[in-house]
C-alpha positions in Angstrom: 37.6 -14.2 -170.6 35.7 -13.5 -167.4 32.1 -13.4 -167.8 30.7 -9.8 -167.0 27.2 -10.7 -167.8 25.1 -9.1 -170.5 25.3 -5.4 -169.9 22.4 -4.7 -172.3 19.9 -6.8 -170.5 17.0 -4.6 -169.3 16.8 -3.8 -165.7 13.5 -5.7 -164.9 14.7 -8.8 -166.6 15.8 -11.4 -163.9 19.3 -13.3 -164.0 18.4 -16.8 -162.9 22.1 -17.4 -162.0 22.4 -14.5 -159.5 20.4 -12.7 -156.8 18.7 -15.5 -155.3 18.3 -15.7 -151.3 20.6 -17.8 -149.4 19.1 -20.7 -147.7 20.9 -23.2 -145.3 19.6 -26.5 -144.6 20.0 -27.5 -140.8 20.1 -30.9 -139.5 17.7 -32.0 -136.8 20.4 -31.8 -134.3 21.5 -28.3 -135.4 18.0 -26.9 -135.2 17.6 -28.3 -131.7 20.8 -26.8 -130.6 19.9 -23.5 -131.7 16.6 -23.5 -130.1 18.2 -24.5 -126.8 20.6 -21.7 -127.2 17.7 -19.2 -127.7 15.7 -20.4 -124.8 18.7 -20.1 -122.4 19.5 -16.7 -123.6 15.9 -15.8 -122.8 16.2 -17.2 -119.4 19.1 -15.2 -118.6 17.5 -11.9 -119.6 14.5 -12.8 -117.6 16.6 -13.6 -114.4 18.6 -10.4 -114.8 15.3 -8.4 -115.0 13.8 -10.2 -112.2 17.0 -9.6 -110.1 17.0 -5.8 -110.9 13.4 -5.5 -110.0 14.0 -7.2 -106.6 16.9 -4.9 -106.1 14.6 -1.9 -106.7 12.1 -3.1 -104.3 14.8 -3.6 -101.7 15.9 0.0 -102.2 12.5 1.3 -102.0 11.9 -0.7 -98.7 15.0 0.7 -97.0 13.8 4.2 -98.3 10.5 3.7 -96.7 12.0 2.6 -93.4 13.9 5.9 -92.9 12.3 8.3 -90.2 10.5 11.3 -91.5 12.2 14.4 -92.1 11.0 16.1 -89.3 10.0 13.3 -86.7 11.6 10.1 -85.5 10.1 7.1 -83.8 9.4 7.9 -80.2 11.4 11.2 -80.0 11.3 12.5 -76.6 13.3 15.2 -74.7 16.7 15.3 -76.1 19.9 16.6 -74.6 20.3 20.3 -75.4 21.8 23.4 -74.1 18.5 24.8 -73.2 16.1 22.2 -74.3 15.5 21.0 -77.9 11.8 21.6 -78.5 10.4 21.9 -75.0 10.5 24.7 -72.4 12.8 22.8 -70.2 15.7 24.8 -68.5 19.3 24.2 -69.2 20.4 20.8 -68.4 23.8 20.6 -66.7 24.0 16.8 -66.4 22.0 15.7 -69.5 19.7 12.8 -69.5 19.9 11.3 -73.2 16.6 9.7 -74.5 17.8 8.0 -77.6 16.1 7.1 -80.9 14.5 3.8 -81.2 13.1 2.1 -84.3 9.8 0.0 -84.7 10.2 -3.5 -86.4 8.3 -4.2 -89.4 5.4 -6.5 -89.1 4.4 -7.0 -92.6 6.6 -10.1 -93.1 8.1 -12.7 -90.8 11.1 -14.5 -92.2 10.9 -18.2 -92.0 13.2 -20.0 -89.9 15.2 -23.1 -90.7 12.2 -25.1 -89.5 9.0 -25.1 -91.4 6.2 -22.9 -89.9 2.7 -24.0 -89.2 0.6 -21.7 -91.5 -2.3 -21.6 -89.2 0.0 -20.6 -86.3 1.8 -18.2 -88.5 -1.5 -16.5 -89.3 -2.5 -16.1 -85.8 0.9 -14.8 -84.7 1.0 -12.1 -87.4 -2.6 -11.1 -86.5 -1.4 -10.5 -82.7 1.7 -8.6 -84.2 -0.4 -6.3 -86.2 -2.7 -5.5 -83.2 0.5 -4.8 -81.2 1.8 -2.6 -83.8 -1.4 -0.5 -83.5 -1.0 -0.2 -79.8 2.7 0.9 -80.5 1.7 3.5 -82.7 -0.7 5.0 -80.1 2.0 4.5 -77.3 -0.1 2.0 -75.3 2.7 0.0 -74.4 0.7 -2.2 -71.8 -1.7 -3.5 -74.4 1.1 -4.0 -77.1 3.0 -6.0 -74.5 0.1 -8.4 -74.1 -0.4 -9.0 -77.7 3.5 -9.4 -78.3 3.6 -12.1 -75.7 0.7 -13.9 -77.2 2.2 -13.8 -80.6 5.5 -15.3 -79.1 3.4 -17.9 -77.1 1.8 -19.0 -80.5 5.3 -19.1 -82.2 8.3 -18.8 -80.1 11.3 -17.2 -81.2 9.9 -14.7 -83.7 12.5 -12.2 -84.5 10.2 -9.4 -85.1 8.0 -10.0 -82.1 11.1 -10.2 -79.7 12.4 -6.9 -81.1 9.1 -5.2 -80.9 8.7 -6.4 -77.4 12.2 -5.1 -76.4 11.2 -1.7 -77.7 8.0 -1.8 -75.6 10.1 -2.5 -72.5 12.5 0.2 -73.2 9.5 2.8 -73.8 8.0 1.5 -70.4 11.3 2.1 -68.7 11.8 -1.8 -68.1 15.4 -1.6 -69.3 16.5 -4.8 -67.9 13.6 -6.6 -69.5 14.4 -4.8 -72.8 17.9 -6.1 -72.6 17.1 -9.6 -71.9 14.7 -9.9 -74.9 16.9 -7.9 -77.4 20.0 -9.7 -76.5 18.1 -13.2 -77.0 17.0 -11.8 -80.5 20.4 -10.8 -81.5 21.6 -14.2 -80.6 19.0 -15.8 -83.0 19.3 -13.1 -85.6 22.7 -11.4 -85.5 22.3 -9.2 -88.5 19.3 -6.9 -87.7 20.5 -3.4 -87.4 17.3 -2.3 -85.5 17.8 -4.8 -82.7 21.3 -3.6 -81.9 20.1 0.2 -82.1 17.2 -0.5 -79.7 19.5 -2.5 -77.5 22.0 0.2 -77.4 19.0 2.7 -76.5 18.3 0.5 -73.5 22.0 0.4 -72.3 22.0 4.4 -72.8 19.1 4.6 -70.4 21.2 2.4 -68.0 24.0 4.7 -68.3 26.2 1.9 -69.9 27.6 4.2 -72.8 30.4 1.9 -73.5 28.2 -0.9 -74.2 25.7 1.1 -76.1 28.6 2.6 -78.2 29.8 -0.9 -79.3 26.2 -1.9 -80.2 25.8 1.1 -82.4 28.9 0.6 -84.3 27.8 -2.9 -84.8 24.4 -1.5 -86.4 26.6 0.7 -88.8 28.6 -2.2 -89.7 25.5 -4.0 -90.8 23.9 -0.9 -92.4 26.5 1.9 -92.8 23.8 4.6 -93.6 21.5 3.7 -90.8 20.6 7.0 -89.6 19.1 6.1 -86.1 22.5 4.7 -85.0 24.3 7.9 -86.4 21.9 9.9 -84.3 22.4 7.9 -81.2 26.1 8.1 -81.5 25.9 11.8 -81.8 23.8 11.8 -78.6 26.0 9.5 -76.8 29.2 11.6 -77.5 27.3 14.7 -76.7 26.2 13.5 -73.4 29.9 12.0 -72.6 31.5 15.5 -73.6 32.9 14.1 -76.7 31.8 17.0 -78.5 34.0 16.7 -81.7 32.8 13.1 -82.3 29.2 14.3 -81.5 29.4 17.0 -84.0 30.7 14.8 -86.7 27.7 12.3 -86.3 25.0 14.9 -85.8 26.3 16.8 -88.9 25.6 13.5 -90.9 22.3 13.3 -89.2 21.3 17.0 -90.2 22.3 16.2 -93.8 19.8 13.4 -93.8 17.0 15.2 -92.0 17.4 19.1 -92.4 14.0 20.0 -91.0 14.5 18.2 -87.7 14.8 21.1 -85.2 15.9 18.9 -82.3 18.9 17.4 -84.4 19.9 20.9 -85.4 19.7 22.1 -81.8 21.9 19.4 -80.5 24.4 19.8 -83.4 24.6 23.5 -82.4 25.4 22.5 -78.9 28.2 20.2 -79.9 29.7 22.9 -82.2 29.3 25.6 -79.5 31.3 23.3 -77.1 34.3 23.0 -79.7 34.3 26.8 -80.2 32.6 26.9 -83.6 30.2 29.7 -82.5 29.3 31.0 -86.0 28.5 27.4 -87.2 26.3 26.9 -84.0 24.4 30.2 -84.6 23.8 29.2 -88.2 22.1 26.0 -87.1 20.2 27.8 -84.4 18.9 30.4 -86.9 17.5 27.5 -89.2 15.8 26.0 -86.0 14.2 29.4 -85.4 13.1 29.2 -89.0 11.4 25.9 -88.2 10.1 26.8 -84.8 10.1 30.5 -84.3 8.3 30.4 -81.0 10.7 28.0 -79.1 12.2 30.2 -76.4 15.2 28.0 -75.6 16.7 28.4 -79.1 17.0 32.1 -78.7 18.8 31.8 -75.2 21.1 29.2 -76.9 22.3 31.7 -79.5 22.7 34.3 -76.7 25.0 32.0 -75.0 27.1 31.7 -78.3 27.7 35.4 -78.0 28.3 35.6 -74.4 31.0 32.8 -74.5 32.8 35.2 -77.2 32.3 38.2 -74.8 30.0 39.8 -77.2 27.6 40.9 -74.5 25.6 43.3 -76.4 24.6 40.9 -79.1 24.1 38.4 -76.4 21.7 40.7 -74.6 19.7 41.4 -77.9 19.0 37.5 -78.3 18.0 37.4 -74.4 15.4 39.9 -75.1 13.9 38.1 -78.1 13.9 34.9 -76.0 12.1 36.7 -73.3 9.1 37.4 -75.6 8.4 33.6 -75.8 8.6 32.5 -72.1 7.0 33.2 -68.9 8.9 35.2 -66.1 9.6 32.0 -64.2 10.9 30.2 -67.1 13.1 33.2 -68.1 14.5 33.1 -64.8 15.5 29.4 -65.3 17.0 30.1 -68.7 19.2 33.0 -67.5 20.4 31.3 -64.4 22.5 28.9 -66.7 26.1 28.9 -65.7 27.1 30.2 -69.2 25.4 33.4 -68.4 27.4 33.9 -65.2 29.6 36.6 -66.7 26.6 38.8 -67.5 25.2 38.8 -64.1 27.2 41.9 -63.1 26.6 43.5 -66.5 24.6 46.7 -66.0 22.6 46.2 -69.0 21.6 42.7 -67.8 20.5 44.1 -64.4 18.5 46.8 -65.9 16.7 44.1 -68.1 15.9 42.1 -65.2 14.6 44.9 -63.2 12.6 46.4 -66.1 11.0 43.2 -67.3 10.5 41.4 -64.0 10.7 43.7 -61.0 9.0 41.0 -58.7 11.8 38.4 -59.5 15.1 38.4 -57.7 18.3 38.6 -59.7 19.8 35.2 -60.4 22.4 34.2 -57.7 26.1 34.5 -59.0 27.9 31.4 -59.9 28.6 29.2 -57.0 26.2 31.3 -54.9 
């Protein structure tokens, strides 16, 4: 008969035959195996955590490298219908000033050969001094210290890229191209070098070469905003307005408060007949920079090209409040306002506001 135990035994009484803990007697070899397994598991966990931390640091560095939401490195006069953020007149044959980037100077990647620590320290010091002069746009002084850094340690990629930038800003485009092409040959996976080299070629009018370089930069870093911007400007300058709009729309999404980028996007949209979309961006430019006269005249042009002359005249009046008589004359001399020249209201406005100025000549006159 099966033994069911004594059901009458008091609860606090212990059954010596049951309820004991389970103990396993390991051999020495089994104990060593278990310890080794635990150590390996811990090491894997640590490695994963370190890898994740490194990736987060990398992402933060890439984020920090992006330009500010309202300014880009060395932004100058960009192509626009009536000027981006300056009081320049309408540009018929645009001169593109592309965006360039400043190489980082907080670290120098070691090449395949060992670097002398003392020379490395001296070269880094020269580069930091040069970086300060780059920030203050003292290109000549920056050039001196970058050359000194390369004299101490030849073939420093960061110093070469910065020197190429300096030459571009000085207008020494052939020298910039020579330095940056040498840098790319030695360090072929740096998107900044391709972007800055493209900028030099754009200044030289070599748009085909610049386009290839910008696409190479994007193949290295697909979300590289400076290359996207420069492609937009390149296509705008070469009258490929659909492509220009596509890249400038990408850029506006990244830097929504940059008025120059929005203005240039509006120009591209206007040229492909998307007048209302162009006006939407121009109105946002006015919200950012309400006293920039050129933007009001650009809005006026969108209406004039749709033969909505009354609305166009309204925006011309608004723009006239923010510019001098001479500048007003330059703005309304744009060929896109040609159909307005014989409009009675336009003549009345010119006579009423600036009677001392002659009317703009008719198109082709």
